[in-house]
DRENGU-99227 format. One record per atom (N, C-alpha, C): x, y, z; residue number from 1; chain. Coordinates in steps of 0.2 Angstrom, whole numbers, padded with zeros to 4 digits. Atoms other than C-alpha are relative to their C-alpha. Layout:
! residues N
      x      y      z  resi  chain
      X      Y      Z   NUM      A
...
! end
This chain:
! residues 282
      x      y      z  resi  chain
  -0007   0000   0001     1      A
  -0316  -1087   0478     1      A
   0002   0006  -0005     1      A
  -0002  -0005   0004     2      A
  -0307  -1072   0471     2      A
   0007  -0002  -0003     2      A
  -0006   0003   0003     3      A
  -0293  -1077   0458     3      A
   0005   0006   0000     3      A
  -0005  -0005   0000     4      A
  -0277  -1067   0461     4      A
   0006  -0002  -0005     4      A
  -0005   0003   0004     5      A
  -0265  -1079   0452     5      A
  -0002  -0005  -0004     5      A
   0002   0005   0004     6      A
  -0268  -1089   0437     6      A
   0006  -0004  -0003     6      A
  -0006   0004   0003     7      A
  -0256  -1104   0432     7      A
  -0003  -0002  -0007     7      A
   0001   0003   0006     8      A
  -0255  -1109   0414     8      A
   0005  -0005  -0002     8      A
  -0004   0005   0002     9      A
  -0248  -1125   0407     9      A
   0000   0000  -0008     9      A
   0000  -0001   0008    10      A
  -0242  -1122   0389    10      A
   0001   0008  -0001    10      A
  -0001  -0007   0002    11      A
  -0234  -1106   0382    11      A
  -0001   0001  -0007    11      A
   0001   0000   0007    12      A
  -0239  -1109   0364    12      A
  -0006   0006  -0001    12      A
   0005  -0005   0003    13      A
  -0252  -1099   0354    13      A
  -0006   0002   0005    13      A
   0005  -0001  -0005    14      A
  -0266  -1101   0367    14      A
   0002   0002   0007    14      A
  -0003  -0002  -0007    15      A
  -0256  -1101   0383    15      A
   0002   0007   0000    15      A
  -0003  -0007  -0001    16      A
  -0247  -1085   0380    16      A
  -0005   0005  -0002    16      A
   0005  -0005   0001    17      A
  -0263  -1077   0373    17      A
  -0004   0001   0007    17      A
   0004   0000  -0007    18      A
  -0272  -1082   0390    18      A
   0004   0004   0005    18      A
  -0004  -0003  -0004    19      A
  -0257  -1076   0399    19      A
   0000   0008  -0001    19      A
   0001  -0007   0001    20      A
  -0258  -1059   0391    20      A
  -0006   0003   0002    20      A
   0006  -0002  -0002    21      A
  -0276  -1057   0394    21      A
  -0001   0001   0007    21      A
   0000   0000  -0007    22      A
  -0274  -1061   0412    22      A
   0004   0006   0003    22      A
  -0005  -0005  -0003    23      A
  -0259  -1049   0415    23      A
  -0002   0007  -0002    23      A
   0003  -0007   0001    24      A
  -0267  -1034   0406    24      A
  -0005   0001   0004    24      A
   0006  -0001  -0004    25      A
  -0282  -1037   0417    25      A
   0002   0001   0008    25      A
  -0002  -0001  -0007    26      A
  -0271  -1035   0433    26      A
   0001  -0007   0004    26      A
   0000   0007  -0004    27      A
  -0270  -1054   0437    27      A
   0007  -0003  -0001    27      A
  -0007   0003   0000    28      A
  -0253  -1062   0441    28      A
  -0001  -0007  -0004    28      A
   0000   0007   0004    29      A
  -0248  -1077   0430    29      A
   0006  -0003   0001    29      A
  -0005   0004   0000    30      A
  -0237  -1091   0431    30      A
   0000  -0005  -0006    30      A
   0001   0003   0007    31      A
  -0234  -1098   0413    31      A
   0006  -0006   0000    31      A
  -0004   0006  -0001    32      A
  -0226  -1116   0413    32      A
   0001  -0003  -0007    32      A
   0000   0005   0006    33      A
  -0219  -1126   0398    33      A
   0006  -0004   0001    33      A
  -0005   0005  -0001    34      A
  -0207  -1140   0395    34      A
   0008   0003   0000    34      A
  -0007  -0003   0001    35      A
  -0191  -1129   0391    35      A
   0000   0007   0001    35      A
   0000  -0007  -0001    36      A
  -0185  -1112   0395    36      A
  -0001   0004  -0007    36      A
   0001  -0003   0006    37      A
  -0184  -1109   0376    37      A
  -0008   0001  -0002    37      A
   0007  -0001   0001    38      A
  -0203  -1112   0375    38      A
  -0003   0005   0003    38      A
   0003  -0005  -0004    39      A
  -0208  -1101   0389    39      A
   0003   0007  -0002    39      A
  -0003  -0006   0002    40      A
  -0196  -1087   0383    40      A
  -0003   0002  -0007    40      A
   0003  -0002   0007    41      A
  -0204  -1088   0365    41      A
  -0007   0002   0001    41      A
   0007  -0002  -0002    42      A
  -0221  -1087   0373    42      A
   0000   0007   0003    42      A
   0000  -0007  -0003    43      A
  -0216  -1071   0383    43      A
   0002   0005  -0005    43      A
  -0002  -0004   0006    44      A
  -0208  -1064   0367    44      A
  -0007   0002  -0004    44      A
   0006   0000   0004    45      A
  -0225  -1067   0358    45      A
  -0005   0005   0004    45      A
   0004  -0005  -0004    46      A
  -0234  -1057   0372    46      A
   0003   0007  -0001    46      A
  -0003  -0006   0001    47      A
  -0222  -1043   0371    47      A
  -0001   0003  -0007    47      A
   0001  -0002   0007    48      A
  -0224  -1042   0352    48      A
  -0008   0002   0000    48      A
   0007  -0001   0001    49      A
  -0243  -1042   0354    49      A
  -0002   0007   0004    49      A
   0001  -0006  -0003    50      A
  -0242  -1028   0367    50      A
   0002   0006  -0004    50      A
  -0003  -0005   0004    51      A
  -0231  -1018   0356    51      A
  -0005   0002  -0006    51      A
   0005  -0001   0005    52      A
  -0245  -1019   0342    52      A
  -0006   0004   0003    52      A
   0006  -0003  -0004    53      A
  -0258  -1013   0355    53      A
   0002   0008   0001    53      A
  -0003  -0007  -0001    54      A
  -0246  -0998   0359    54      A
  -0001   0004  -0006    54      A
   0000  -0004   0006    55      A
  -0245  -0993   0341    55      A
  -0007   0002  -0002    55      A
   0007  -0001   0001    56      A
  -0264  -0994   0340    56      A
  -0003   0005   0005    56      A
   0002  -0005  -0005    57      A
  -0264  -0982   0355    57      A
  -0006  -0003   0005    57      A
   0005   0003  -0004    58      A
  -0274  -0995   0365    58      A
   0003  -0002   0007    58      A
  -0004   0001  -0006    59      A
  -0260  -0997   0378    59      A
   0006   0005   0000    59      A
  -0006  -0004  -0001    60      A
  -0246  -0987   0385    60      A
   0006  -0004   0001    60      A
  -0007   0004  -0001    61      A
  -0227  -0992   0387    61      A
  -0001  -0002   0008    61      A
   0000   0002  -0007    62      A
  -0231  -0992   0406    62      A
  -0005  -0006   0001    62      A
   0005   0006   0000    63      A
  -0246  -1004   0403    63      A
   0004  -0006  -0002    63      A
  -0004   0005   0002    64      A
  -0234  -1015   0394    64      A
   0004  -0003   0005    64      A
  -0005   0002  -0005    65      A
  -0221  -1015   0407    65      A
  -0003  -0003   0006    65      A
   0004   0002  -0006    66      A
  -0234  -1018   0421    66      A
  -0002  -0007  -0002    66      A
   0003   0007   0002    67      A
  -0242  -1033   0411    67      A
   0006  -0005   0000    67      A
  -0005   0005   0000    68      A
  -0225  -1041   0408    68      A
   0003  -0002   0007    68      A
  -0002   0001  -0007    69      A
  -0220  -1039   0426    69      A
  -0004  -0005   0004    69      A
   0004   0004  -0004    70      A
  -0235  -1049   0431    70      A
   0000  -0008  -0003    70      A
  -0001   0006   0003    71      A
  -0230  -1064   0420    71      A
   0007  -0004   0003    71      A
  -0006   0004  -0003    72      A
  -0218  -1077   0429    72      A
   0000  -0006  -0005    72      A
  -0001   0006   0005    73      A
  -0211  -1090   0417    73      A
   0004  -0006   0004    73      A
  -0004   0005  -0003    74      A
  -0205  -1107   0423    74      A
  -0001  -0007  -0004    74      A
   0001   0007   0003    75      A
  -0202  -1125   0418    75      A
  -0002  -0005   0005    75      A
   0002   0004  -0006    76      A
  -0207  -1132   0435    76      A
  -0007   0001   0002    76      A
   0007   0000  -0003    77      A
  -0225  -1137   0440    77      A
   0000   0002   0007    77      A
   0000  -0002  -0007    78      A
  -0220  -1133   0458    78      A
  -0002   0007   0000    78      A
   0001  -0007  -0001    79      A
  -0221  -1115   0454    79      A
  -0008   0002  -0001    79      A
   0007  -0001   0001    80      A
  -0240  -1117   0450    80      A
  -0004   0000   0007    80      A
   0004   0001  -0007    81      A
  -0244  -1119   0469    81      A
  -0002   0006   0002    81      A
   0003  -0006  -0002    82      A
  -0247  -1101   0471    82      A
  -0006   0002  -0003    82      A
   0006  -0001   0004    83      A
  -0261  -1101   0459    83      A
  -0007  -0002   0003    83      A
   0007   0003  -0002    84      A
  -0280  -1102   0463    84      A
  -0003  -0003  -0005    84      A
   0003   0003   0006    85      A
  -0284  -1107   0446    85      A
   0006  -0002  -0005    85      A
  -0005   0002   0005    86      A
  -0273  -1117   0434    86      A
  -0004  -0002  -0007    86      A
   0003   0002   0007    87      A
  -0277  -1118   0415    87      A
   0004  -0004  -0004    87      A
  -0004   0004   0004    88      A
  -0271  -1132   0405    88      A
  -0001   0002  -0007    88      A
   0000  -0002   0007    89      A
  -0267  -1126   0387    89      A
   0005  -0003  -0004    89      A
  -0005   0004   0004    90      A
  -0257  -1140   0380    90      A
  -0004  -0002  -0007    90      A
   0002   0002   0006    91      A
  -0259  -1148   0363    91      A
  -0007  -0004   0000    91      A
   0007   0004   0000    92      A
  -0277  -1156   0358    92      A
   0001  -0007   0000    92      A
  -0001   0007   0000    93      A
  -0272  -1173   0363    93      A
  -0002  -0003   0007    93      A
   0004   0002  -0006    94      A
  -0282  -1183   0376    94      A
   0006  -0003   0005    94      A
  -0005   0003  -0005    95      A
  -0267  -1194   0383    95      A
   0005   0005   0003    95      A
  -0004  -0005  -0003    96      A
  -0256  -1179   0385    96      A
  -0004   0004   0005    96      A
   0004  -0004  -0005    97      A
  -0270  -1169   0394    97      A
  -0001  -0004   0006    97      A
   0001   0004  -0006    98      A
  -0273  -1183   0405    98      A
   0006   0000   0005    98      A
  -0006   0000  -0004    99      A
  -0255  -1184   0410    99      A
   0002   0006   0004    99      A
  -0001  -0006  -0003   100      A
  -0254  -1166   0413   100      A
  -0004   0001   0006   100      A
   0005  -0001  -0005   101      A
  -0270  -1165   0423   101      A
   0002  -0005   0006   101      A
  -0001   0004  -0005   102      A
  -0265  -1180   0434   102      A
   0006   0003   0004   102      A
  -0006  -0003  -0003   103      A
  -0248  -1171   0438   103      A
  -0002   0006   0004   103      A
   0002  -0006  -0004   104      A
  -0257  -1155   0443   104      A
  -0004  -0002   0006   104      A
   0005   0003  -0005   105      A
  -0270  -1165   0453   105      A
   0004  -0002   0006   105      A
  -0004   0002  -0006   106      A
  -0256  -1172   0464   106      A
   0003   0005   0003   106      A
  -0004  -0005  -0002   107      A
  -0247  -1156   0466   107      A
  -0004   0006   0003   107      A
   0004  -0006  -0002   108      A
  -0261  -1143   0469   108      A
  -0004  -0001   0006   108      A
   0005   0000  -0006   109      A
  -0271  -1139   0485   109      A
  -0007  -0002  -0003   109      A
   0006   0002   0002   110      A
  -0288  -1146   0485   110      A
  -0005   0005  -0002   110      A
   0004  -0006   0001   111      A
  -0296  -1129   0484   111      A
   0001   0003  -0007   111      A
  -0001  -0003   0007   112      A
  -0288  -1125   0467   112      A
  -0004  -0003  -0005   112      A
   0004   0002   0006   113      A
  -0298  -1125   0452   113      A
   0004  -0001  -0006   113      A
  -0004   0002   0006   114      A
  -0291  -1134   0437   114      A
  -0005   0001  -0006   114      A
   0004  -0001   0006   115      A
  -0298  -1129   0419   115      A
   0004  -0002  -0006   115      A
  -0003   0002   0006   116      A
  -0294  -1135   0402   116      A
  -0002   0004  -0006   116      A
   0002  -0004   0006   117      A
  -0294  -1125   0386   117      A
  -0001  -0005  -0006   117      A
   0002   0004   0006   118      A
  -0299  -1140   0375   118      A
  -0005   0003  -0004   118      A
   0005  -0002   0005   119      A
  -0309  -1137   0360   119      A
  -0005  -0005  -0002   119      A
   0005   0006   0002   120      A
  -0317  -1154   0358   120      A
   0000  -0006   0005   120      A
  -0001   0006  -0004   121      A
  -0312  -1166   0372   121      A
  -0005   0000   0006   121      A
   0005   0000  -0005   122      A
  -0325  -1171   0385   122      A
   0002   0002   0007   122      A
  -0002  -0003  -0007   123      A
  -0324  -1161   0401   123      A
  -0002  -0005   0005   123      A
   0002   0006  -0005   124      A
  -0333  -1175   0411   124      A
   0005  -0005   0000   124      A
  -0005   0005   0000   125      A
  -0321  -1187   0405   125      A
   0007   0002   0003   125      A
  -0006  -0003  -0003   126      A
  -0306  -1176   0409   126      A
   0000   0001   0007   126      A
   0001  -0001  -0007   127      A
  -0313  -1172   0426   127      A
   0001  -0007   0004   127      A
   0001   0006  -0003   128      A
  -0315  -1190   0430   128      A
   0007  -0003   0002   128      A
  -0006   0002  -0001   129      A
  -0296  -1193   0429   129      A
   0004   0004   0006   129      A
  -0002  -0004  -0006   130      A
  -0294  -1180   0444   130      A
  -0003  -0002   0006   130      A
   0003   0000  -0006   131      A
  -0298  -1180   0462   131      A
  -0004   0006   0002   131      A
   0003  -0007  -0001   132      A
  -0306  -1163   0460   132      A
  -0005   0001  -0005   132      A
   0005   0000   0005   133      A
  -0320  -1167   0448   133      A
  -0005   0006   0001   133      A
   0004  -0005  -0001   134      A
  -0331  -1154   0456   134      A
   0003   0007  -0001   134      A
  -0004  -0006   0001   135      A
  -0317  -1141   0454   135      A
   0003   0000  -0007   135      A
  -0003   0001   0006   136      A
  -0314  -1145   0436   136      A
  -0005   0003  -0005   136      A
   0005  -0004   0005   137      A
  -0321  -1135   0421   137      A
   0004   0001  -0006   137      A
  -0003  -0001   0006   138      A
  -0318  -1131   0403   138      A
   0000   0008  -0001   138      A
  -0001  -0007   0002   139      A
  -0312  -1113   0398   139      A
   0002   0000  -0007   139      A
  -0002   0000   0007   140      A
  -0312  -1113   0379   140      A
   0001   0007  -0003   140      A
  -0001  -0006   0003   141      A
  -0304  -1097   0373   141      A
   0001  -0001  -0007   141      A
  -0001   0000   0007   142      A
  -0303  -1092   0355   142      A
   0006   0004  -0002   142      A
  -0006  -0003   0002   143      A
  -0288  -1087   0345   143      A
  -0002   0006  -0005   143      A
  -0005  -0002  -0005   144      A
  -0281  -1074   0345   144      A
  -0004   0002   0007   144      A
   0004   0000  -0007   145      A
  -0286  -1074   0364   145      A
   0000   0008   0002   145      A
   0001  -0007  -0002   146      A
  -0282  -1055   0367   146      A
  -0005   0004  -0004   146      A
   0005  -0003   0004   147      A
  -0294  -1050   0353   147      A
  -0007  -0003   0000   147      A
   0007   0003   0000   148      A
  -0308  -1062   0354   148      A
  -0004   0000   0006   148      A
   0004  -0002  -0006   149      A
  -0322  -1058   0366   149      A
  -0003  -0007   0003   149      A
   0004   0006  -0002   150      A
  -0329  -1076   0368   150      A
   0004  -0004   0004   150      A
  -0003   0006  -0003   151      A
  -0325  -1089   0381   151      A
  -0006  -0004   0001   151      A
   0005   0005  -0001   152      A
  -0335  -1105   0381   152      A
   0002  -0003   0007   152      A
  -0001   0004  -0006   153      A
  -0337  -1111   0399   153      A
  -0004  -0006   0000   153      A
   0003   0006   0000   154      A
  -0340  -1129   0399   154      A
  -0001  -0004   0006   154      A
   0001   0004  -0007   155      A
  -0348  -1138   0414   155      A
   0000  -0007  -0002   155      A
   0001   0007   0000   156      A
  -0345  -1156   0416   156      A
  -0005  -0003   0004   156      A
   0005   0003  -0004   157      A
  -0357  -1168   0424   157      A
   0001   0001   0008   157      A
  -0002   0000  -0007   158      A
  -0347  -1166   0441   158      A
   0001   0007   0002   158      A
  -0002  -0007  -0002   159      A
  -0343  -1147   0440   159      A
  -0005   0003   0004   159      A
   0004  -0003  -0005   160      A
  -0350  -1138   0455   160      A
  -0002   0007  -0003   160      A
   0002  -0007   0002   161      A
  -0360  -1121   0453   161      A
   0005   0005   0003   161      A
  -0005  -0004  -0003   162      A
  -0347  -1113   0464   162      A
   0006   0001  -0005   162      A
  -0006  -0001   0005   163      A
  -0333  -1117   0452   163      A
  -0002   0004  -0006   163      A
   0003  -0004   0006   164      A
  -0344  -1111   0437   164      A
   0000   0007   0002   164      A
   0001  -0007  -0002   165      A
  -0348  -1095   0446   165      A
   0007   0004   0000   165      A
  -0007  -0003  -0001   166      A
  -0329  -1092   0450   166      A
   0003   0001  -0007   166      A
  -0003  -0001   0007   167      A
  -0324  -1095   0432   167      A
  -0003   0005  -0004   167      A
   0003  -0005   0003   168      A
  -0337  -1085   0425   168      A
   0002   0007   0002   168      A
  -0002  -0007  -0003   169      A
  -0333  -1070   0436   169      A
   0007   0002  -0003   169      A
  -0007  -0001   0002   170      A
  -0314  -1072   0431   170      A
  -0001   0002  -0008   170      A
   0001  -0002   0007   171      A
  -0319  -1072   0412   171      A
  -0002   0007  -0001   171      A
   0002  -0007   0001   172      A
  -0328  -1056   0414   172      A
   0005   0005   0002   172      A
  -0006  -0005  -0002   173      A
  -0313  -1048   0423   173      A
   0005   0001  -0005   173      A
  -0005  -0001   0006   174      A
  -0303  -1052   0408   174      A
  -0003   0004  -0006   174      A
   0003  -0004   0005   175      A
  -0315  -1042   0398   175      A
  -0004  -0004  -0006   175      A
   0003   0004   0005   176      A
  -0323  -1057   0389   176      A
  -0008  -0001   0001   176      A
   0007   0002   0000   177      A
  -0341  -1062   0386   177      A
  -0001  -0007   0000   177      A
   0000   0007   0000   178      A
  -0343  -1079   0392   178      A
  -0007  -0003  -0001   178      A
   0007   0004   0001   179      A
  -0357  -1092   0387   179      A
   0001  -0006   0004   179      A
   0000   0006  -0003   180      A
  -0361  -1107   0397   180      A
  -0002  -0006  -0004   180      A
   0001   0005   0005   181      A
  -0361  -1123   0388   181      A
   0000  -0007   0004   181      A
   0000   0007  -0003   182      A
  -0366  -1141   0393   182      A
   0006  -0004  -0004   182      A
  -0005   0005   0003   183      A
  -0353  -1155   0390   183      A
  -0002  -0004  -0006   183      A
   0002   0004   0006   184      A
  -0354  -1162   0372   184      A
   0006   0001  -0005   184      A
  -0005   0000   0005   185      A
  -0341  -1165   0358   185      A
   0000   0007  -0004   185      A
   0000  -0006   0003   186      A
  -0336  -1148   0351   186      A
  -0003   0006   0003   186      A
   0004  -0006  -0004   187      A
  -0347  -1138   0363   187      A
  -0005   0003  -0005   187      A
   0005  -0003   0004   188      A
  -0356  -1125   0353   188      A
   0003   0003  -0006   188      A
  -0003  -0003   0005   189      A
  -0345  -1115   0342   189      A
   0004  -0004  -0005   189      A
  -0004   0004   0005   190      A
  -0333  -1128   0335   190      A
  -0005  -0006  -0002   190      A
   0005   0005   0002   191      A
  -0348  -1140   0334   191      A
  -0003   0002  -0007   191      A
   0003  -0002   0006   192      A
  -0354  -1129   0320   192      A
   0006   0002  -0005   192      A
  -0005  -0003   0004   193      A
  -0338  -1121   0314   193      A
   0004  -0005  -0004   193      A
  -0005   0005   0003   194      A
  -0326  -1136   0311   194      A
  -0003  -0004  -0006   194      A
   0003   0003   0006   195      A
  -0339  -1146   0300   195      A
   0000   0004  -0006   195      A
   0001  -0005   0005   196      A
  -0341  -1130   0290   196      A
   0007   0000  -0004   196      A
  -0007   0000   0003   197      A
  -0322  -1130   0287   197      A
   0001  -0006  -0004   197      A
  -0001   0006   0003   198      A
  -0322  -1148   0283   198      A
  -0003  -0001  -0006   198      A
   0004   0000   0006   199      A
  -0335  -1146   0270   199      A
   0003   0005  -0005   199      A
  -0004  -0004   0005   200      A
  -0325  -1132   0262   200      A
   0006  -0004  -0003   200      A
  -0005   0004   0003   201      A
  -0311  -1144   0260   201      A
  -0003  -0005  -0005   201      A
   0003   0004   0005   202      A
  -0323  -1156   0251   202      A
  -0001   0004  -0006   202      A
   0001  -0004   0006   203      A
  -0328  -1142   0240   203      A
   0006   0001  -0004   203      A
  -0006  -0001   0004   204      A
  -0310  -1138   0236   204      A
   0003  -0007  -0003   204      A
  -0002   0007   0002   205      A
  -0306  -1157   0234   205      A
  -0004  -0002  -0007   205      A
   0004   0001   0006   206      A
  -0320  -1158   0221   206      A
   0001   0004  -0006   206      A
  -0002  -0005   0006   207      A
  -0313  -1144   0211   207      A
  -0006   0005  -0002   207      A
   0005  -0004   0002   208      A
  -0329  -1134   0212   208      A
   0002   0007   0000   208      A
  -0002  -0007   0000   209      A
  -0320  -1118   0215   209      A
   0007   0000   0003   209      A
  -0007  -0001  -0002   210      A
  -0302  -1112   0219   210      A
  -0001   0002   0008   210      A
   0000  -0002  -0008   211      A
  -0297  -1109   0238   211      A
  -0002   0007   0001   211      A
   0001  -0008  -0001   212      A
  -0297  -1090   0235   212      A
  -0008   0001  -0001   212      A
   0007  -0001   0002   213      A
  -0315  -1091   0227   213      A
  -0005  -0003   0006   213      A
   0004   0003  -0006   214      A
  -0322  -1102   0241   214      A
   0000   0005   0006   214      A
  -0001  -0005  -0005   215      A
  -0315  -1090   0254   215      A
  -0004   0006  -0001   215      A
   0004  -0006   0001   216      A
  -0322  -1075   0245   216      A
  -0007  -0001   0000   216      A
   0008   0001   0000   217      A
  -0339  -1083   0243   217      A
  -0003   0000   0007   217      A
   0003   0000  -0007   218      A
  -0341  -1086   0261   218      A
   0001   0007   0004   218      A
  -0001  -0006  -0003   219      A
  -0334  -1069   0266   219      A
  -0005   0005  -0003   219      A
   0005  -0005   0004   220      A
  -0345  -1059   0253   220      A
  -0007  -0002   0001   220      A
   0007   0002   0000   221      A
  -0360  -1070   0254   221      A
  -0003  -0002   0007   221      A
   0003   0001  -0007   222      A
  -0361  -1074   0273   222      A
   0003   0005   0005   222      A
  -0003  -0006  -0004   223      A
  -0352  -1058   0279   223      A
   0005  -0003   0006   223      A
  -0005   0003  -0004   224      A
  -0338  -1069   0287   224      A
   0006   0004   0000   224      A
  -0006  -0004   0000   225      A
  -0322  -1059   0292   225      A
   0006  -0003  -0004   225      A
  -0006   0004   0003   226      A
  -0311  -1073   0285   226      A
  -0004  -0006  -0003   226      A
   0003   0006   0003   227      A
  -0315  -1088   0274   227      A
   0002  -0006   0003   227      A
  -0001   0007  -0004   228      A
  -0316  -1106   0280   228      A
   0007  -0003  -0001   228      A
  -0006   0003   0001   229      A
  -0300  -1111   0272   229      A
   0006   0004   0003   229      A
  -0005  -0005  -0004   230      A
  -0289  -1096   0278   230      A
  -0001  -0001   0007   230      A
   0001   0001  -0007   231      A
  -0297  -1099   0295   231      A
   0003  -0007   0002   231      A
  -0003   0006  -0001   232      A
  -0291  -1117   0294   232      A
   0007   0000   0001   232      A
  -0007  -0001   0000   233      A
  -0274  -1112   0291   233      A
   0002   0004   0006   233      A
  -0001  -0004  -0006   234      A
  -0275  -1100   0306   234      A
   0000  -0005   0006   234      A
   0001   0004  -0006   235      A
  -0282  -1113   0318   235      A
   0006  -0006   0000   235      A
  -0004   0006   0001   236      A
  -0270  -1127   0311   236      A
  -0004  -0006  -0003   236      A
   0003   0006   0003   237      A
  -0275  -1141   0299   237      A
   0000  -0006   0005   237      A
   0000   0006  -0005   238      A
  -0270  -1154   0312   238      A
  -0005   0001   0005   238      A
   0005  -0001  -0005   239      A
  -0281  -1146   0325   239      A
  -0007  -0002  -0003   239      A
   0007   0001   0003   240      A
  -0296  -1146   0313   240      A
  -0001  -0008  -0001   240      A
   0001   0007   0002   241      A
  -0293  -1164   0308   241      A
  -0001  -0004   0007   241      A
   0001   0003  -0007   242      A
  -0291  -1169   0327   242      A
  -0007   0001   0002   242      A
   0007  -0001  -0003   243      A
  -0308  -1161   0331   243      A
  -0005  -0004  -0004   243      A
   0005   0004   0004   244      A
  -0317  -1170   0316   244      A
   0001  -0007   0002   244      A
   0000   0007  -0002   245      A
  -0310  -1186   0322   245      A
  -0003  -0002   0006   245      A
   0004   0000  -0006   246      A
  -0317  -1183   0339   246      A
  -0007  -0001  -0001   246      A
   0007   0000   0002   247      A
  -0334  -1180   0332   247      A
  -0002  -0006  -0003   247      A
   0002   0006   0003   248      A
  -0334  -1195   0321   248      A
   0000  -0006   0005   248      A
   0000   0005  -0005   249      A
  -0329  -1206   0336   249      A
  -0005   0000   0005   249      A
   0005   0000  -0005   250      A
  -0341  -1199   0348   250      A
  -0007   0000  -0002   250      A
   0007   0000   0003   251      A
  -0356  -1196   0337   251      A
  -0001  -0007  -0004   251      A
   0001   0005   0004   252      A
  -0353  -1211   0326   252      A
  -0004   0001  -0006   252      A
   0004  -0003   0006   253      A
  -0361  -1201   0312   253      A
   0005   0001  -0006   253      A
  -0005   0000   0005   254      A
  -0353  -1202   0295   254      A
   0000   0008  -0003   254      A
   0000  -0007   0002   255      A
  -0357  -1183   0292   255      A
   0006   0003   0003   255      A
  -0006  -0003  -0003   256      A
  -0342  -1180   0303   256      A
   0007  -0003  -0003   256      A
  -0006   0004   0004   257      A
  -0330  -1190   0291   257      A
   0005   0006  -0002   257      A
  -0005  -0005   0002   258      A
  -0314  -1179   0289   258      A
   0001  -0001  -0008   258      A
  -0001   0000   0007   259      A
  -0311  -1174   0271   259      A
   0007  -0003  -0001   259      A
  -0007   0003   0002   260      A
  -0297  -1185   0263   260      A
   0005   0005  -0001   260      A
  -0005  -0005   0001   261      A
  -0289  -1169   0257   261      A
   0003   0003   0006   261      A
  -0002  -0003  -0006   262      A
  -0288  -1162   0274   262      A
   0005  -0005   0004   262      A
  -0004   0006  -0002   263      A
  -0280  -1179   0280   263      A
   0007   0000  -0003   263      A
  -0006   0001   0004   264      A
  -0268  -1179   0266   264      A
   0005   0006   0001   264      A
  -0004  -0006  -0001   265      A
  -0262  -1161   0269   265      A
   0003   0000   0007   265      A
  -0003   0001  -0007   266      A
  -0259  -1165   0288   266      A
   0006  -0005  -0001   266      A
  -0005   0005   0001   267      A
  -0249  -1180   0283   267      A
   0006   0003  -0003   267      A
  -0006  -0003   0003   268      A
  -0238  -1169   0272   268      A
   0003   0005   0004   268      A
  -0003  -0006  -0004   269      A
  -0235  -1157   0286   269      A
  -0002   0007  -0002   269      A
   0002  -0007   0002   270      A
  -0244  -1143   0278   270      A
  -0006   0002   0005   270      A
   0005  -0001  -0005   271      A
  -0253  -1137   0294   271      A
  -0002   0007   0000   271      A
   0003  -0007   0000   272      A
  -0256  -1119   0290   272      A
   0005   0005   0002   272      A
  -0005  -0006  -0001   273      A
  -0248  -1103   0296   273      A
   0006  -0002   0004   273      A
  -0006   0002  -0004   274      A
  -0237  -1112   0309   274      A
   0005  -0004  -0003   274      A
  -0005   0004   0004   275      A
  -0228  -1122   0296   275      A
   0002   0004  -0006   275      A
  -0001  -0004   0006   276      A
  -0228  -1108   0283   276      A
  -0004  -0002  -0006   276      A
   0004   0002   0006   277      A
  -0239  -1118   0271   277      A
  -0006  -0005   0003   277      A
   0006   0004  -0001   278      A
  -0257  -1125   0272   278      A
  -0004   0000  -0006   278      A
   0003  -0002   0006   279      A
  -0270  -1121   0260   279      A
   0003   0005  -0004   279      A
  -0004  -0006   0002   280      A
  -0260  -1105   0257   280      A
   0007  -0001   0002   280      A
  -0007   0000  -0002   281      A
  -0242  -1102   0258   281      A
   0001   0007   0003   281      A
  -0002  -0006  -0004   282      A
  -0235  -1089   0271   282      A
   0007   0001   0000   282      A
! end
């Protein structure tokens, strides 16, 4: 199957990033969210991102206009019927994802592939709530989507080889470098990354070093482009906490216990860049 139109549920950070990657690659997009304000905000984010690429001389004004023309916004799931692949990019919440996936399953044709952009939830478990488990797969994009080369393609127990091949080919059309991962909590990258971030919070809570020095140590000592605490602010502290809670539940291993400081900061609403304050102020 050749994907000509991609549907995206969710116009937030990940959803609009995926929309941009598709549109710039010549693929038509239908981006859906719960309100017109949400989808217009997502579209404005794409426009701003394209403007930055123009300033860097990586795109032209004509490229921007063509990309934006490929993105249709809507608040109606019915408009997703034209897509051959629909990517769910909603908040990292199991019950919410199940609700969305069941709505999509009832609406879309049986040949349509459904993917989820989850960063930690079981693909096998999500596939089981649909009637198209063989055509269900994980596509874990990384933030910021237009800039990050990696896509983790996660195959559930039921995912067919044809579905995997189609999604891998699409990822490559988007200019990404996909890796194929078996279904397991956190998959590959976040299985390693988020516990490292959690450990950085333990180091901060214990007063071993300041946030600035922890991040500087990891940047200078491990050649990381961004420190773990600054990265947590970029990802969202609530997302980091949710992922750690999934690991603790699924593995039953205390090494995945979320740091109390991380939990407290989330409870205080200090979620990182998106709220203007996390470990750092923005």
